[in-house]
N, C-alpha and C positions, 0 to 999 in steps of 0.2 A: 535351284533354290535361291531366292533373293535373300540376301543378308542385310540387316539394318545398316551396317557400315558401308555397303555398296552404293547407297543412294543418299546418305546424309554426311555432310562435312562434319567430321568429328570436332573441329574447332568451333563450329557454330551450334552444335547440339547441346542442350542442357543436360545435367546429370540424369542418368537413366531413371532414377527414382524420384525425380522432381515431379510434383503433382501438377497436372494440367486440369483446370476446372472448366466445366461446360455449364449450360443452363439446366435447371431442373434437378439439381443435386447430383448430377453425374460428374465423375472425375476419374482420371486414370494416370498412370505414370508416363512420363515423356517417352520412354522407350516404346510404348505402344501407340502413342499419339501420332508418331511419324511413320508407323509401319503400314504398308499397303494392305488393303482388304484381303482377307484370306490367308494372312501370314500365320505362321506357327508361333504363337506367343510364348510357348514354353521354350522353344529354341531361341527366340529373341532374348528372353529373360536369361537363359544360360549364357548367351554371348555377352551379356552385360553383367554377369556375375551374380545372378539372383535365381532362387527357386520361387515358384508361384503356387498358390492354392486358391480355391474358391469356396464360398459358402453361400447358401441361398436362404432368403427370408422365410420361405415356406417350410423349410426344414427346421428352422429355429423357433417359429411361433405357431401357436395353436390356430386352427382354422377360424375360431371365433374371436381372435385377437383383433382389436380395432384397426390396426394397420393392415391386417390381412383382408378384413371386410372392405375397408376403403379402397384397397388396391384391386382386389379381384372382383368385387361386386359393384363398386361405385366408379371404378376407372380413374382413381386419383393417383396416377403413377408418379407425376412430378413431386407432389407434396409428400407422398409416402417415402420416396427416395431421399428427400431432404430431412425426414424425421427418423427413419430407421437407423438404429445403432446396432450393427452386427455384434454378435458375441465375440469377445476378444480371443484371439488365438495366441497362446503363449509363444513368445519368441518371434512373432510375425508382426509386420507393419501393415496397417490398412492402407492400401494404395489405390483403390478404385471402387466405385459403385456404379453399377450398370442396370439398365432395364432390359431384361431378356424375355424370351418366350416363356420361360419358367418363373418369371417374376424377378424381383430385385435380387441382384447378385453382388457379393462383395469379393474383391480381389485382394489377396494378401501376398506380400513379398518378404523375403529375407535373404541376406547375403548367403551365397554358397560357402560352406565351410571348406577351407583348404584341406586337402587330403593329408592325413598324418604321414610323416616320413616313415618309411620302412627301415627297420634296423638292418645294418650291413653285416 
């Protein structure tokens, strides 16, 4: 298993939740920007102290919503990604937007809560 810390100098790496922006409305947290293709993103997030979750535009919007029509029927993936505002997840930070085979996907992160100490 390749771990993020095995190939990135920790002194040079930005904070894991720093946002890296790409063209076309796509962005992601730095912890994934530097990860090799095929990496286990949940494991990388855990190594960096975060939980991750995803949400998809097609699960949030009706099929006849203008963004859905523009994305799936007109092929306007870049402009739709720039305009889609995913439903807010309580307690989570929006850390990424991607174009996937299933349409636009939002990536959410939140710090892992420290385990409560067990009484002695």
